[in-house]
KOLFI-833535 format. One line per 2 residues: number of its first residue (from 1); for each residue z, x, y of N, C-alpha, C, O, CB. Coordinates in steps of 0.2 Angstrom, whole numbers, plus 5000, padded with zeros to 4 digits. Glycine has a CB too. Layout:
<nodes>
NUM = Z,X,Y,Z,X,Y,Z,X,Y,Z,X,Y,Z,X,Y  ...
</nodes>
This chain:
<nodes>
1 = 5018,5105,5027,5024,5103,5021,5027,5095,5025,5029,5091,5021,5033,5111,5020  5027,5093,5032,5029,5087,5034,5027,5083,5031,5031,5079,5028,5027,5087,5038
3 = 5019,5082,5031,5012,5077,5027,5017,5076,5020,5019,5071,5018,5003,5084,5025  5017,5080,5018,5019,5083,5010,5026,5077,5010,5026,5071,5007,5023,5094,5011
5 = 5030,5080,5012,5036,5078,5012,5037,5070,5012,5041,5067,5008,5038,5082,5016  5034,5068,5018,5036,5060,5021,5030,5059,5014,5034,5058,5010,5033,5057,5033
7 = 5024,5059,5012,5020,5055,5008,5025,5055,5002,5026,5049,5001,5014,5057,5007  5027,5058,4999,5030,5060,4992,5035,5056,4992,5035,5052,4988,5032,5067,4990
9 = 5042,5057,4997,5045,5054,4999,5046,5045,4999,5049,5041,4996,5043,5057,5002  5041,5044,5006,5039,5037,5006,5035,5034,5005,5036,5028,5006,5040,5035,5009
11 = 5028,5037,5001,5024,5035,4998,5019,5032,5006,5016,5027,5004,5028,5031,4993  5018,5034,5012,5015,5035,5013,5016,5041,5021,5021,5044,5022,5011,5030,5013
13 = 5011,5041,5024,5013,5046,5032,5009,5042,5037,5004,5039,5037,5009,5054,5032  5012,5043,5043,5006,5042,5051,5007,5049,5053,5012,5052,5054,5008,5035,5058
15 = 5001,5048,5054,4999,5055,5059,4996,5053,5064,4990,5050,5063,4995,5061,5055  4999,5053,5070,4997,5051,5078,4991,5055,5079,4989,5060,5076,5004,5053,5084
17 = 4989,5052,5085,4982,5056,5085,4977,5061,5084,4975,5066,5088,4982,5055,5087  4974,5059,5075,4971,5062,5072,4966,5062,5074,4964,5067,5076,4972,5062,5068
19 = 4963,5058,5075,4955,5056,5078,4955,5056,5086,4960,5053,5088,4954,5048,5077  4951,5058,5091,4950,5057,5098,4946,5051,5099,4943,5049,5094,4946,5062,5101
21 = 4947,5049,5105,4946,5042,5106,4934,5042,5104,4929,5038,5102,4950,5040,5117  4935,5048,5105,4926,5047,5105,4924,5048,5098,4918,5048,5098,4922,5053,5109
23 = 4927,5049,5094,4927,5049,5086,4928,5040,5084,4924,5036,5081,4935,5055,5083  4934,5037,5086,4933,5029,5085,4927,5027,5091,4925,5021,5091,4943,5024,5086
25 = 4926,5029,5095,4918,5026,5097,4914,5027,5092,4911,5022,5090,4915,5029,5104  4913,5031,5089,4908,5036,5084,4906,5029,5078,4901,5027,5076,4913,5044,5081
27 = 4914,5027,5074,4916,5023,5070,4913,5015,5073,4908,5011,5071,4924,5024,5068  4916,5015,5078,4915,5008,5078,4904,5004,5080,4900,4999,5079,4921,5006,5086
29 = 4905,5011,5083,4896,5009,5084,4894,5011,5079,4889,5011,5081,4892,5013,5090  4893,5013,5072,4892,5016,5067,4895,5007,5061,4893,5003,5057,4896,5024,5067
31 = 4899,5007,5064,4899,4999,5061,4895,4994,5061,4892,4991,5057,4902,4996,5062  4894,4994,5070,4889,4988,5071,4881,4990,5070,4876,4986,5071,4891,4984,5079
33 = 4881,4995,5070,4875,4996,5069,4874,4996,5060,4869,4998,5057,4872,5002,5073  4878,4994,5056,4878,4992,5050,4876,4983,5049,4871,4980,5048,4886,4994,5047
35 = 4882,4980,5052,4881,4974,5052,4876,4972,5055,4875,4965,5055,4885,4970,5052  4872,4975,5060,4866,4974,5061,4862,4973,5058,4860,4967,5057,4864,4976,5062
37 = 4860,4979,5055,4856,4981,5048,4856,4977,5041,4851,4976,5038,4859,4987,5046  4862,4975,5039,4863,4972,5033,4867,4966,5032,4865,4962,5028,4865,4977,5029
39 = 4872,4963,5037,4874,4958,5035,4870,4948,5034,4872,4943,5031,4878,4960,5039  4867,4950,5039,4862,4944,5034,4858,4946,5026,4855,4942,5023,4854,4943,5039
41 = 4861,4952,5024,4855,4953,5018,4863,4954,5014,4863,4954,5008,4848,4962,5018  4870,4954,5016,4874,4954,5010,4878,4947,5014,4884,4948,5012,4879,4962,5008
43 = 4879,4942,5017,4882,4938,5019,4884,4933,5014,4887,4928,5014,4880,4937,5025  4880,4935,5008,4881,4929,5002,4887,4930,5000,4892,4927,5000,4876,4930,4996
45 = 4885,4938,4996,4887,4941,4991,4896,4941,4996,4897,4943,5002,4882,4947,4989  4901,4936,4991,4910,4933,4995,4914,4940,4993,4920,4942,4995,4915,4923,4989
47 = 4911,4943,4989,4915,4948,4987,4915,4956,4990,4917,4961,4988,4915,4949,4980  4911,4954,4996,4909,4959,4998,4907,4960,5007,4906,4965,5010,4903,4960,4993
49 = 4908,4954,5010,4910,4952,5014,4916,4945,5017,4915,4940,5014,4904,4951,5015  4920,4946,5019,4923,4939,5020,4925,4936,5026,4929,4938,5029,4928,4940,5017
51 = 4923,4930,5027,4924,4929,5035,4932,4927,5037,4937,4930,5036,4920,4924,5037  4931,4922,5041,4935,4917,5044,4934,4915,5050,4933,4920,5054,4942,4917,5043
53 = 4935,4907,5050,4929,4903,5054,4924,4907,5057,4925,4910,5063,4932,4899,5060  4919,4909,5053,4914,4913,5056,4914,4920,5060,4909,4922,5062,4911,4909,5059
55 = 4923,4924,5059,4918,4927,5061,4921,4935,5055,4925,4934,5051,4918,4926,5070  4920,4940,5056,4919,4945,5050,4928,4947,5050,4931,4948,5054,4914,4953,5052
57 = 4929,4946,5042,4937,4948,5043,4936,4954,5039,4939,4959,5040,4944,4942,5040  4932,4955,5032,4932,4959,5030,4927,4964,5027,4922,4960,5025,4935,4957,5027
59 = 4925,4969,5026,4917,4970,5023,4919,4975,5020,4923,4979,5023,4909,4971,5028  4917,4976,5011,4918,4981,5006,4914,4983,5004,4914,4984,4998,4922,4980,5001
61 = 4907,4986,5008,4902,4989,5005,4899,4997,5010,4894,5000,5011,4896,4983,5004  4907,4996,5013,4902,5003,5018,4901,5009,5016,4899,5014,5019,4905,5005,5025
63 = 4902,5008,5011,4901,5018,5006,4893,5017,5005,4890,5021,5006,4907,5019,4996  4891,5009,5002,4882,5009,5001,4880,5015,5009,4877,5020,5008,4878,4999,5002
65 = 4883,5014,5017,4882,5016,5023,4885,5023,5024,4888,5024,5030,4884,5012,5027  4886,5028,5019,4891,5034,5020,4891,5039,5024,4895,5042,5027,4892,5037,5016
67 = 4882,5040,5024,4877,5043,5028,4881,5043,5036,4883,5047,5040,4868,5039,5027  4882,5036,5037,4884,5035,5042,4891,5037,5047,4892,5038,5053,4883,5029,5041
69 = 4893,5038,5042,4901,5041,5041,4904,5046,5038,4910,5046,5036,4904,5039,5039  4897,5052,5038,4901,5058,5037,4903,5062,5039,4906,5067,5036,4899,5060,5035
71 = 4902,5061,5044,4908,5065,5049,4914,5064,5049,4917,5069,5052,4907,5065,5056  4916,5059,5047,4921,5057,5048,4923,5057,5041,4929,5058,5042,4921,5051,5050
73 = 4922,5057,5034,4925,5058,5030,4924,5065,5027,4927,5068,5022,4924,5053,5027  4921,5067,5030,4919,5076,5027,4923,5080,5035,4921,5085,5037,4906,5077,5025
75 = 4929,5075,5038,4929,5081,5045,4935,5084,5040,4938,5081,5035,4932,5078,5056  4936,5093,5043,4940,5099,5039,4945,5097,5039,4947,5093,5034,4940,5106,5040
77 = 4950,5097,5046,4954,5094,5045,4959,5088,5040,4965,5088,5038,4953,5095,5049  4953,5082,5039,4957,5077,5035,4955,5081,5026,4958,5080,5021,4954,5068,5037
79 = 4949,5085,5026,4951,5087,5019,4955,5092,5018,4957,5094,5012,4945,5088,5015  4957,5095,5023,4965,5101,5019,4968,5096,5020,4973,5099,5019,4969,5110,5022
81 = 4969,5090,5021,4974,5086,5023,4975,5083,5015,4980,5085,5012,4971,5080,5029  4968,5079,5012,4967,5076,5007,4969,5081,5000,4973,5079,4996,4961,5074,5009
83 = 4965,5089,5000,4968,5093,4995,4974,5097,4996,4975,5103,4994,4963,5099,4993  4979,5094,4998,4985,5097,5001,4988,5091,4994,4992,5093,4990,4987,5096,5012
85 = 4987,5084,4994,4989,5079,4993,4986,5077,4982,4989,5075,4977,4986,5074,5000  4978,5080,4985,4978,5078,4979,4974,5079,4973,4972,5076,4968,4977,5073,4979
87 = 4974,5088,4977,4972,5093,4972,4966,5096,4974,4962,5092,4976,4972,5089,4966  4963,5102,4974,4956,5106,4975,4951,5100,4976,4949,5098,4982,4954,5112,4967
89 = 4949,5096,4971,4943,5093,4969,4944,5086,4972,4949,5083,4969,4941,5093,4961  4942,5083,4976,4943,5076,4977,4935,5071,4978,4930,5073,4979,4949,5075,4985
91 = 4937,5065,4977,4932,5062,4977,4931,5055,4980,4934,5050,4977,4930,5063,4971  4926,5055,4986,4927,5046,4989,4924,5042,4986,4918,5042,4986,4925,5044,4996
93 = 4931,5038,4984,4928,5031,4979,4925,5026,4983,4920,5022,4980,4935,5027,4975  4927,5024,4990,4923,5016,4994,4926,5018,5002,4931,5021,5003,4927,5005,4988
95 = 4922,5014,5005,4925,5014,5013,4925,5005,5013,4922,5001,5009,4919,5019,5020  4928,5005,5017,4928,4997,5019,4932,4995,5027,4937,4998,5029,4932,4994,5012
97 = 4928,4990,5029,4934,4988,5034,4938,4983,5033,4938,4979,5029,4931,4985,5039  4944,4982,5038,4947,4976,5037,4950,4974,5047,4955,4975,5050,4955,4978,5029
99 = 4944,4971,5048,4943,4969,5055,4947,4966,5059,4947,4966,5065,4940,4966,5055  4953,4960,5053,4956,4956,5059,4955,4954,5066,4957,4957,5072,4961,4958,5060
101 = 4951,4948,5066,4949,4947,5073,4955,4942,5074,4959,4940,5069,4941,4944,5075  4956,4941,5082,4960,4940,5086,4960,4933,5083,4955,4931,5082,4959,4942,5093
103 = 4966,4930,5083,4965,4921,5084,4966,4920,5074,4970,4916,5071,4954,4917,5090  4961,4924,5072,4958,4921,5067,4960,4925,5060,4959,4922,5055,4953,4921,5069
105 = 4961,4930,5062,4962,4936,5056,4967,4934,5051,4973,4933,5052,4964,4943,5058  4963,4935,5044,4969,4932,5039,4974,4938,5034,4974,4944,5033,4963,4927,5033
107 = 4977,4935,5032,4984,4940,5030,4982,4943,5022,4977,4942,5019,4993,4933,5030  4985,4947,5022,4983,4952,5017,4990,4953,5011,4993,4958,5013,4981,4959,5021
109 = 4992,4950,5007,4995,4950,5001,4999,4956,5000,4997,4961,5002,4990,4949,4995  5003,4956,4999,5008,4962,4997,5005,4965,4990,5005,4961,4985,5017,4960,4996
111 = 5002,4971,4989,4999,4972,4985,4998,4981,4984,4999,4985,4988,4994,4968,4985  4996,4982,4978,4994,4990,4976,4988,4990,4974,4984,4987,4970,4999,4993,4970
113 = 4987,4994,4977,4979,4997,4977,4977,4998,4971,4972,4995,4970,4978,5004,4980  4980,5001,4966,4978,5004,4959,4978,4999,4955,4975,4999,4950,4984,5010,4957
115 = 4983,4994,4958,4980,4988,4953,4972,4983,4952,4970,4978,4948,4983,4984,4955  4970,4987,4958,4962,4986,4959,4957,4989,4955,4952,4988,4952,4959,4988,4965
117 = 4961,4998,4957,4957,5002,4955,4956,5008,4949,4951,5013,4948,4958,5004,4959  4964,5006,4944,4965,5007,4940,4963,5016,4937,4959,5017,4933,4963,5002,4937
119 = 4967,5020,4940,4965,5025,4941,4973,5028,4935,4979,5026,4937,4963,5027,4949  4972,5032,4928,4976,5034,4923,4981,5037,4928,4986,5033,4930,4972,5039,4917
121 = 4980,5042,4930,4985,5045,4934,4989,5041,4942,4995,5042,4943,4981,5053,4935  4986,5038,4947,4987,5035,4950,4987,5043,4955,4991,5044,4960,4993,5030,4947
123 = 4983,5046,4953,4981,5051,4961,4974,5049,4963,4968,5051,4963,4979,5061,4959  4976,5041,4968,4970,5041,4974,4977,5039,4979,4983,5038,4978,4961,5034,4973
125 = 4971,5039,4987,4976,5036,4991,4970,5034,4995,4964,5034,4994,4982,5042,4995  4973,5031,5001,4969,5028,5005,4969,5029,5012,4975,5028,5013,4969,5022,5005
127 = 4965,5032,5017,4967,5033,5023,4964,5027,5028,4958,5026,5028,4964,5040,5025  4967,5025,5030,4968,5021,5036,4967,5023,5044,4971,5025,5048,4975,5019,5035
129 = 4961,5021,5045,4959,5025,5052,4962,5018,5057,4960,5012,5055,4949,5027,5054  4965,5018,5061,4968,5014,5066,4961,5011,5071,4962,5015,5075,4973,5018,5071
131 = 4958,5009,5072,4953,5007,5081,4954,5003,5084,4949,5002,5088,4947,5006,5083  4960,4999,5084,4962,4996,5087,4970,4996,5088,4971,5000,5084,4959,4992,5086
133 = 4976,4994,5092,4983,4995,5093,4983,4991,5085,4978,4988,5082,4988,4992,5100  4990,4992,5084,4990,4988,5079,5000,4988,5078,5004,4993,5080,4985,4991,5073
135 = 5003,4983,5075,5009,4981,5076,5010,4975,5072,5006,4973,5068,5011,4980,5082  5016,4973,5073,5020,4967,5068,5019,4960,5074,5022,4955,5075,5032,4968,5065
137 = 5015,4962,5078,5012,4954,5084,5005,4954,5079,5004,4949,5075,5009,4958,5097  4999,4959,5079,4995,4956,5077,4993,4958,5069,4989,4963,5069,4991,4956,5082
139 = 4994,4957,5067,4994,4957,5058,4994,4966,5057,4989,4969,5054,4985,4952,5054  4999,4968,5059,5000,4979,5057,5002,4976,5050,5005,4972,5047,5008,4986,5063
141 = 4998,4983,5048,4999,4984,5041,5007,4987,5040,5011,4990,5043,4994,4990,5038  5009,4984,5034,5015,4985,5031,5017,4986,5025,5015,4983,5020,5018,4982,5031
143 = 5023,4993,5025,5023,4996,5018,5028,4994,5016,5031,4991,5021,5022,5004,5017  5032,4994,5010,5039,4994,5007,5038,5001,5004,5034,5002,4999,5041,4987,5001
145 = 5042,5005,5007,5042,5012,5007,5046,5015,5001,5052,5013,5000,5045,5014,5014  5043,5019,4995,5048,5022,4989,5045,5018,4985,5045,5021,4980,5056,5021,4990
147 = 5041,5011,4983,5038,5006,4980,5035,5011,4976,5037,5011,4970,5033,5001,4984  5029,5016,4979,5025,5020,4976,5029,5023,4967,5027,5024,4961,5023,5026,4982
149 = 5033,5024,4969,5039,5024,4964,5038,5021,4959,5038,5024,4954,5044,5023,4966  5038,5014,4958,5040,5010,4953,5034,5008,4947,5034,5002,4944,5042,5003,4957
151 = 5029,5013,4947,5026,5011,4943,5020,5005,4944,5022,5002,4949,5029,5009,4939  5015,5003,4942,5009,4997,4943,5013,4992,4941,5015,4991,4936,5002,4997,4938
153 = 5016,4987,4947,5018,4981,4945,5016,4976,4945,5011,4975,4948,5022,4979,4948  5017,4971,4941,5014,4966,4942,5012,4959,4948,5015,4956,4951,5017,4964,4938
155 = 5004,4960,4946,5003,4954,4952,5000,4947,4949,4998,4947,4944,4998,4957,4959  5000,4942,4953,4995,4939,4951,4992,4934,4955,4996,4931,4959,4997,4937,4946
157 = 4985,4932,4954,4980,4933,4959,4982,4927,4968,4986,4923,4971,4971,4930,4955  4979,4929,4969,4983,4926,4976,4977,4923,4980,4979,4921,4986,4987,4933,4982
159 = 4970,4921,4978,4966,4917,4981,4966,4917,4988,4965,4913,4992,4967,4911,4979  4967,4924,4989,4966,4926,4998,4960,4930,5001,4961,4936,5001,4972,4931,5000
161 = 4956,4929,5002,4946,4933,5002,4949,4941,5006,4952,4942,5011,4937,4927,5010  4945,4944,5001,4948,4952,5004,4953,4954,5001,4953,4960,5001,4951,4953,5011
163 = 4958,4951,4996,4962,4955,4994,4966,4949,4988,4971,4945,4988,4967,4958,5001  4961,4951,4985,4965,4943,4979,4967,4944,4974,4965,4942,4969,4960,4937,4975
165 = 4972,4949,4974,4979,4951,4973,4985,4950,4975,4985,4950,4981,4979,4956,4973  4991,4949,4972,4998,4949,4977,5004,4951,4972,5006,4948,4968,5001,4941,4980
167 = 5006,4957,4973,5013,4958,4968,5015,4951,4966,5013,4947,4970,5021,4962,4971  5019,4949,4960,5022,4944,4960,5028,4941,4963,5033,4945,4964,5024,4944,4955
169 = 5029,4936,4964,5034,4934,4970,5042,4936,4969,5046,4937,4973,5034,4926,4971  5043,4935,4960,5048,4938,4961,5051,4947,4960,5056,4949,4962,5051,4934,4957
171 = 5044,4950,4958,5045,4955,4959,5046,4958,4967,5050,4962,4969,5041,4957,4955  5040,4955,4971,5042,4958,4977,5050,4956,4980,5055,4959,4983,5036,4955,4981
173 = 5049,4952,4979,5058,4950,4981,5064,4955,4980,5068,4957,4984,5060,4943,4976  5062,4956,4974,5068,4962,4973,5065,4969,4977,5068,4971,4982,5071,4963,4964
175 = 5059,4973,4975,5058,4975,4978,5059,4977,4986,5061,4983,4988,5055,4975,4977  5058,4972,4990,5058,4971,4995,5067,4973,4998,5070,4977,5002,5054,4964,4996
177 = 5070,4968,4993,5078,4969,4993,5079,4977,4995,5079,4980,5001,5081,4967,4983  5078,4980,4990,5080,4987,4988,5076,4994,4992,5078,5000,4991,5078,4986,4980
179 = 5071,4992,4996,5068,4996,5001,5067,4995,5008,5067,4998,5012,5062,4998,5000  5067,4986,5008,5065,4985,5015,5058,4985,5016,5053,4985,5012,5068,4990,5019
181 = 5058,4986,5020,5048,4984,5024,5047,4986,5032,5051,4984,5037,5047,4972,5024  5042,4991,5032,5041,4996,5039,5034,4993,5041,5029,4993,5038,5040,5006,5038
183 = 5034,4990,5047,5025,4993,5049,5026,4995,5057,5029,4992,5062,5018,4985,5049  5022,5002,5054,5022,5006,5058,5017,5003,5065,5012,5000,5064,5019,5011,5055
185 = 5020,5005,5072,5015,5005,5079,5012,5008,5080,5013,5013,5083,5017,5006,5083  5003,5007,5078,4999,5012,5080,4994,5012,5084,4993,5007,5088,4996,5013,5077
187 = 4990,5017,5085,4988,5016,5091,4979,5019,5089,4976,5022,5084,4993,5021,5098  4976,5016,5094,4968,5017,5090,4967,5028,5090,4969,5031,5095,4958,5012,5097
189 = 4966,5031,5084,4963,5036,5081,4971,5038,5079,4972,5044,5078,4957,5040,5087  4975,5035,5078,4980,5036,5073,4978,5034,5065,4973,5030,5064,4987,5033,5076
191 = 4981,5036,5060,4979,5036,5052,4983,5034,5050,4987,5035,5055,4978,5041,5048  4985,5032,5046,4991,5032,5039,4988,5035,5032,4982,5032,5031,4994,5021,5037
193 = 4989,5038,5028,4988,5039,5024,4993,5034,5018,4999,5034,5019,4987,5045,5025  4990,5031,5012,4997,5028,5008,4994,5030,4999,4989,5031,4997,4998,5017,5010
195 = 4998,5030,4998,4998,5028,4990,4994,5026,4987,4992,5022,4991,5002,5024,4988  4989,5025,4982,4988,5018,4977,4993,5014,4974,4993,5008,4972,4983,5019,4972
197 = 4999,5019,4973,5005,5018,4972,5007,5011,4976,5007,5005,4974,5008,5024,4974  5007,5013,4984,5012,5008,4986,5012,5003,4987,5007,5001,4986,5014,5009,4990
199 = 5016,4999,4988,5016,4990,4989,5016,4990,4996,5020,4991,5000,5023,4984,4986  5010,4988,4998,5010,4987,5005,5005,4980,5010,5000,4978,5006,5008,4995,5008
201 = 5005,4976,5014,5001,4969,5017,5000,4971,5023,5001,4977,5026,5004,4962,5017  4998,4963,5024,5000,4965,5032,4998,4954,5035,4994,4950,5032,4991,4974,5037
203 = 5001,4952,5040,5002,4945,5041,4994,4944,5044,4989,4948,5043,5008,4942,5046  4994,4937,5048,4990,4935,5049,4988,4936,5057,4992,4934,5061,4990,4930,5047
205 = 4985,4937,5059,4982,4937,5065,4981,4933,5071,4975,4933,5074,4979,4939,5065  4988,4930,5074,4987,4924,5077,4986,4927,5086,4985,4923,5090,4994,4919,5076
207 = 4986,4933,5086,4987,4938,5092,4981,4937,5097,4976,4936,5094,4987,4944,5090  4981,4938,5104,4973,4939,5108,4971,4942,5105,4965,4941,5105,4973,4941,5116
209 = 4973,4948,5100,4969,4956,5100,4965,4957,5091,4967,4955,5085,4978,4965,5102  4962,4959,5093,4959,4960,5087,4961,4966,5082,4961,4971,5086,4953,4961,5088
211 = 4962,4968,5078,4966,4974,5075,4963,4978,5067,4965,4978,5061,4974,4971,5074  4958,4979,5069,4952,4984,5067,4958,4988,5062,4964,4990,5063,4947,4989,5074
213 = 4952,4991,5055,4956,4998,5051,4951,4998,5049,4950,4993,5048,4963,4999,5047  4947,5003,5047,4942,5010,5045,4946,5011,5039,4951,5013,5041,4941,5018,5051
215 = 4945,5010,5030,4948,5014,5027,4943,5016,5023,4937,5014,5021,4953,5011,5025  4946,5023,5021,4943,5026,5018,4947,5029,5008,4952,5033,5007,4941,5031,5024
217 = 4943,5027,5005,4948,5029,4999,4945,5034,4994,4939,5035,4993,4950,5022,4994  4953,5039,4992,4949,5044,4988,4953,5045,4981,4958,5041,4980,4949,5051,4993
219 = 4950,5050,4976,4952,5050,4970,4952,5057,4968,4947,5061,4968,4948,5046,4966  4959,5060,4965,4957,5067,4962,4949,5066,4958,4946,5061,4956,4965,5070,4956
221 = 4949,5072,4958,4939,5070,4955,4940,5070,4947,4936,5067,4944,4931,5080,4958  4945,5073,4944,4948,5074,4937,4949,5068,4937,4945,5066,4932,4954,5078,4936
223 = 4953,5063,4939,4955,5058,4937,4952,5052,4934,4946,5053,4934,4957,5056,4942  4955,5047,4930,4951,5045,4924,4950,5038,4928,4952,5039,4934,4956,5044,4914
225 = 4946,5032,4927,4947,5025,4927,4947,5023,4921,4943,5025,4917,4944,5021,4929  4954,5014,4919,4956,5014,4913,4949,5006,4915,4950,5001,4919,4968,5013,4910
227 = 4943,5007,4911,4938,5003,4913,4940,4995,4910,4938,4990,4913,4931,5006,4910  4945,4995,4903,4947,4989,4903,4950,4984,4905,4949,4978,4905,4948,4990,4900
229 = 4956,4989,4909,4960,4984,4916,4955,4985,4922,4957,4982,4927,4968,4989,4919  4950,4987,4923,4946,4987,4929,4942,4979,4927,4941,4975,4931,4941,4996,4930
231 = 4940,4977,4921,4936,4973,4920,4939,4967,4915,4937,4963,4911,4931,4975,4918  4944,4969,4918,4948,4962,4917,4950,4957,4927,4950,4951,4928,4955,4965,4913
233 = 4951,4964,4930,4951,4962,4935,4947,4960,4940,4948,4958,4946,4954,4964,4937  4940,4962,4937,4933,4959,4940,4933,4953,4937,4933,4949,4942,4927,4963,4938
235 = 4933,4949,4932,4935,4942,4929,4936,4938,4932,4932,4934,4935,4941,4941,4925  4944,4940,4934,4950,4938,4937,4946,4936,4946,4945,4930,4948,4957,4946,4937
237 = 4944,4940,4949,4940,4941,4954,4933,4935,4954,4933,4930,4958,4937,4949,4953  4929,4937,4949,4923,4932,4951,4925,4922,4950,4922,4917,4952,4917,4935,4944
239 = 4933,4923,4945,4934,4916,4945,4938,4913,4949,4940,4907,4949,4936,4915,4940  4939,4919,4953,4945,4916,4961,4938,4915,4966,4939,4911,4970,4953,4923,4966
241 = 4934,4917,4966,4928,4919,4971,4925,4912,4967,4922,4909,4972,4923,4929,4971  4924,4907,4962,4921,4902,4962,4925,4894,4964,4924,4889,4966,4918,4903,4954
243 = 4931,4899,4962,4936,4892,4965,4937,4893,4974,4940,4889,4977,4945,4892,4960  4934,4897,4976,4935,4895,4983,4931,4893,4987,4932,4890,4992,4936,4901,4986
245 = 4923,4894,4982,4918,4891,4987,4918,4884,4988,4914,4881,4992,4911,4893,4984
</nodes>
């Protein structure tokens, strides 16, 4: 009940010590194996892997390697929570890594996931697994609480690798004034579960410490996509990547 209450009221919930350190070690091991096997083949696909000064900042193709992460996203405790929030039947839609390396980790402008996903009834969420300590000093994840109740907001191109859209500045200023901003202090093994409608983002990592976050995206199995909007977003993304080259 506490998880449901926080998620519904604030748009996100933090669960401390959800995964033990052996699970975190397994995730990191599988990510390393993925990189060794697949990086050379995908490095040219800038919509899938983004670099910052030669270091990986984000990877958006871990779903294709999901067998390695089966024990993570099929975790019974996690599945129970997901069914409480999305319904009995859920579907995994993506697995990503936001590596945010020390000194050169890129910012992620404030955005809503559903501006990318375009789930018609907004029945989707992200499970953000903290692999390293995360705070406001190393580009920790920040939320605007209750912003998930504002509908899908107007966005504009950000030209930021790995996060190509941002809530329009005038709109963002207003909701920040109304709701404020939270940056949870997290440790390896903690998770954040957030609605696809909540406004969130992160700053640069200029600290001496990496800030890795492993994410799994889920939706209600019955939820439909708005493919017209998805195709418009993909065209915008393709244009941005062309300009960034």
